[in-house]
Short mmCIF file of the C-alpha atoms (twelve columns), coordinates in Angstrom:
data_MODEL
# 
_entry.id   MODEL 
# 
loop_
_atom_site.group_PDB 
_atom_site.id 
_atom_site.type_symbol 
_atom_site.label_atom_id 
_atom_site.label_alt_id 
_atom_site.label_comp_id 
_atom_site.label_asym_id 
_atom_site.label_seq_id 
_atom_site.Cartn_x 
_atom_site.Cartn_y 
_atom_site.Cartn_z 
_atom_site.pdbx_PDB_model_num 
ATOM 1  C CA . MET A 1  95.300  75.273  114.472 1 
ATOM 2  C CA . GLY A 2  92.028  77.039  113.847 1 
ATOM 3  C CA . LYS A 3  90.585  80.239  115.135 1 
ATOM 4  C CA . LYS A 4  88.306  79.989  118.205 1 
ATOM 5  C CA . CYS A 5  85.706  82.213  119.860 1 
ATOM 6  C CA . ILE A 6  87.243  84.164  122.742 1 
ATOM 7  C CA . TYR A 7  84.085  83.613  124.821 1 
ATOM 8  C CA . CYS A 8  82.977  80.008  124.317 1 
ATOM 9  C CA . GLY A 9  85.882  78.428  122.406 1 
ATOM 10 C CA . SER A 10 83.813  77.243  119.457 1 
ATOM 11 C CA . SER A 11 85.554  77.000  116.098 1 
ATOM 12 C CA . LEU A 12 85.529  80.002  113.774 1 
ATOM 13 C CA . ASP A 13 86.341  80.338  110.111 1 
ATOM 14 C CA . ASP A 14 89.994  81.375  109.769 1 
ATOM 15 C CA . PHE A 15 88.919  84.309  107.581 1 
ATOM 16 C CA . CYS A 16 86.409  85.647  110.125 1 
ATOM 17 C CA . VAL A 17 87.103  89.326  110.920 1 
ATOM 18 C CA . ILE A 18 86.025  88.983  114.556 1 
ATOM 19 C CA . ASP A 19 87.316  86.727  117.319 1 
ATOM 20 C CA . PHE A 20 83.956  85.605  118.635 1 
ATOM 21 C CA . CYS A 21 81.090  83.516  117.271 1 
ATOM 22 C CA . GLU A 22 77.761  84.949  116.158 1 
ATOM 23 C CA . LYS A 23 75.916  83.471  119.138 1 
ATOM 24 C CA . CYS A 24 78.284  85.026  121.700 1 
ATOM 25 C CA . GLY A 25 78.497  88.307  119.785 1 
ATOM 26 C CA . LYS A 26 74.738  88.696  119.780 1 
ATOM 27 C CA . GLU A 27 74.512  87.780  123.473 1 
ATOM 28 C CA . VAL A 28 77.130  90.394  124.372 1 
ATOM 29 C CA . TRP A 29 76.109  93.273  122.069 1 
ATOM 30 C CA . GLY A 30 72.661  92.401  120.700 1 
ATOM 31 C CA . ASP A 31 71.680  91.808  117.066 1 
ATOM 32 C CA . LYS A 32 71.961  95.364  115.754 1 
ATOM 33 C CA . MET A 33 75.329  96.198  117.354 1 
ATOM 34 C CA . PHE A 34 76.763  92.790  116.425 1 
ATOM 35 C CA . LYS A 35 75.848  93.373  112.782 1 
ATOM 36 C CA . THR A 36 77.409  96.863  112.913 1 
ATOM 37 C CA . ILE A 37 80.638  95.520  114.447 1 
ATOM 38 C CA . VAL A 38 80.969  92.822  111.774 1 
ATOM 39 C CA . GLU A 39 80.252  95.297  108.941 1 
ATOM 40 C CA . ASN A 40 82.798  97.798  110.293 1 
ATOM 41 C CA . MET A 41 85.456  95.115  110.710 1 
ATOM 42 C CA . GLU A 42 84.842  93.777  107.185 1 
ATOM 43 C CA . ASN A 43 85.117  97.319  105.788 1 
ATOM 44 C CA . ALA A 44 88.333  97.883  107.736 1 
ATOM 45 C CA . ARG A 45 89.791  94.674  106.269 1 
ATOM 46 C CA . LYS A 46 88.811  95.748  102.739 1 
ATOM 47 C CA . ASN A 47 90.505  99.124  103.337 1 
ATOM 48 C CA . GLY A 48 93.643  97.452  104.674 1 
ATOM 49 C CA . ASP A 49 93.171  98.883  108.161 1 
ATOM 50 C CA . LEU A 50 93.475  95.560  110.007 1 
ATOM 51 C CA . CYS A 51 97.111  94.725  110.605 1 
ATOM 52 C CA . HIS A 52 96.470  91.231  112.015 1 
ATOM 53 C CA . SER A 53 94.222  89.787  109.325 1 
ATOM 54 C CA . GLN A 54 95.182  88.225  106.018 1 
ATOM 55 C CA . THR A 55 98.528  89.971  105.578 1 
ATOM 56 C CA . PHE A 56 101.772 88.634  106.987 1 
ATOM 57 C CA . VAL A 57 104.505 91.186  107.533 1 
ATOM 58 C CA . GLU A 58 107.921 89.728  108.219 1 
ATOM 59 C CA . CYS A 59 109.835 91.532  110.927 1 
ATOM 60 C CA . PRO A 60 113.064 93.117  109.744 1 
ATOM 61 C CA . THR A 61 116.333 91.768  111.085 1 
ATOM 62 C CA . LYS A 62 118.641 93.818  113.286 1 
ATOM 63 C CA . SER A 63 121.066 94.300  110.381 1 
ATOM 64 C CA . GLU A 64 118.228 95.728  108.272 1 
ATOM 65 C CA . PHE A 65 117.394 98.216  111.048 1 
ATOM 66 C CA . ASP A 66 121.055 99.202  111.285 1 
ATOM 67 C CA . ASN A 67 121.221 100.028 107.553 1 
ATOM 68 C CA . PRO A 68 120.724 103.839 107.283 1 
ATOM 69 C CA . ASN A 69 119.691 103.516 103.619 1 
ATOM 70 C CA . ARG A 70 116.824 101.103 104.395 1 
ATOM 71 C CA . SER A 71 113.308 102.440 104.890 1 
ATOM 72 C CA . PHE A 72 110.361 100.539 106.300 1 
ATOM 73 C CA . SER A 73 106.638 100.925 105.730 1 
ATOM 74 C CA . PHE A 74 104.291 98.826  107.817 1 
# 
């Protein structure tokens, strides 16, 4: 199952930092703003600020939450 543009449904690269294609992005925001959005999202991914991108975090089980000695960092 591949990633698709939220506007037109065209296929996107699975590693794309945005959820829309270049054509739709430029139609919605214009060339300059589209480029800025992509650059900011790529920088956020490099800094680890995107929680939904390339990192999978497994949800703790109820028994792990109930353990008072267990700490979580997400």
